[in-house]
N, C-alpha and C positions, 0 to 999 in steps of 0.2 A: 503493499499498500502506498501512496505515495503523498497524501493529502489531500486538500479538496480545493486546491486550484495549482496553477503553475504562474506566479509571481516572479517576474524579471525583476532582480536589484537595481540601486541606483549605479547609474555608470554602466550599466551593462548591454550589451547586444544579444539577443535570443536568437540564433540562426538554425534555422531546421532545413536539412538538406533534403533535394530532389530523391524519391522513393521511399522517404520517411513514413510510417503510419501510425498515428497520434489516436488513441480510445479515450475518449471522457467522459465521465457520469458527473450530471451538477458540478460541473468545475469549467471556469476560463483560464485562458491565458492571458495576462495582464500585464501592460507595461503604462509606467505612469504613476504619478500619487494618488490613491484612494481615498486616503486619511491624514489630517493635519500633521499628525505628531510623528508620521515618519515618511522622511524625501526619498521618493523612487524615481527623481527625474533623470533625464537623459539616459532612461531605459529604452530600449527598441524592441520591435518582433519584426525578425524576416523568414518568409517562408521562402525556401528557394527552389522552386519545383523547374523542371523543364517539359516541353513540348512531350518528350519522350516517356517522364517520370514525374509526376505530379508529387505533390504533398499531401497525404490522404489524411483526413480528418473525419473521425468518425465515431459514433456511440461505443460504449463500453459494452453493449450487449449486441454488437453486431460480430456473430461468429464468422462471417461470412469470408471477413478480411483478420487476417492473423490469428486464426484460429480461436478455440472454444478459451475466454479470457474469465468468463464470467462463471460463478458457483449458482446463478438464478436463471435456469436453462429455458425455465418457462416465460421470460422476459425478453421480446422480438423488440429489435432497433425500430426506432420513432422518433419524428422532429419532437425537438425540445428536451431531449435528455441529456445536454451538454449545453454551456452559455455560448461563448464566442472568442472571439479574439478580439480584446478590449486595447484600443490604445487611447490614451488619455493627453491632457493639452501640453503636459509637462514632458511629455515623452520623447525621444529621441533628440536632435541637437535642433531644432528648428528655429530657436532664436538667431542661431547663427547661418541659417540658410542651408542646414544639412538636411535631408529628410531621409532618415533611418528606415521608417517602419514602410516594411516593405511585402503585401501578399502576392507572391507572383506564381501562375501555373499550380493551383493548389485545386484539391477536388474535397469539398467541403457537405457533408452529410449530416443529418441528425441533429444541429444545433439550435440554438436560438430559445435556450431555456431557461428557465429562473433559477439563480444562483445567488449564495449568501455571499455577500462583499461586507467583511465586519460582522457584525450581527443585523444587518437587512437585507431583507431576501430580493432583489430586484431582477428586471428580462431582462437579458441580452440578445442582442441580432447576433447571428454566427460571424459577422465583420462590423464591428460597432464601435464606433469613433465618438471620442468626445472633444471636442476642440481640438481635434487633430487632423494632419492633413497627409496621410499615409499614400501609396503608390499601391493600387489595389487591381490586376491586371492578369487576364486569361486565365480567369479561373472558373469553375465550375460548381455551382450551389444549388442543391438539390434537396425536397425532404426536408426542411429544416421549417422549423416553428415562427412565425411573425414574419416579419422583413429578411430576406435575404441579406441586407447592407442598410446599415442605419448611420446616420450622424445629428449632431447637433446644430444649429443655425451658424454656432460660431465656426464649425469645421470648414464654414466656405470663405473664411477669410481671405481678403486680397491684399497681398504683400508684393515687394519688389522681387521676391523669390520664386512666389508661386500663388495661382489662385484654386485656393480650395484644396479637395483632394485630386489627385492623379486615378479617376478609374476609368477603365475602358477594357474593351475587349473581354469582358465574362458573361459566362451563361446562366443565366437566373429563369429554372423550372423549377414545378411542382412544390414550390414553397408555400408557404401560407398567402405572404405578397412578394409577388417576384418583381423584384426592383429595390431601389434606394429610398428608403423612408426618413424623411428628415422630421426629428423629433423634438417637440417644443413643450417644454415642462411647464406647468402651469400650478399655483398656489391651490389648494382647495381648502375651501371655507369652512 
């Protein structure tokens, strides 16, 4: 067992090579600061798939990929069984004009679930941007809950170095929402 999420430490770039299979359950791969008390700035996520060898992201319950890894054989893989790839506003070196967050040639399934961050349970998209401007290119996103890709409005900031995230060449099919969802949080009364 390896915990309830993969949290990229401060000033660290997590590189996942082509041909890698990751199977997750109720977890995120998370870069950037999520709590005020812990600085995780300058962390980044890079999925470095190629056209011939994608990075594969699946549910822990998907026995078709990587064999039978779960003790509960009665549970089938389904949308929302894990969270997403979360890139936060202080991830990578964006302030210096260096955009390290990179999701390329990944095959992502069964994401878009609810995950605890700290003690709060929240929904995450398989590719989830929080005031971050990653490159998200040539990926296949299928059988995910919610939107395939989501971002808050600040992710579309225009600066001298870049205008919003670089999203192109992706295939999104059979998700609850096949597209890029712009999340706007409102206060409840």
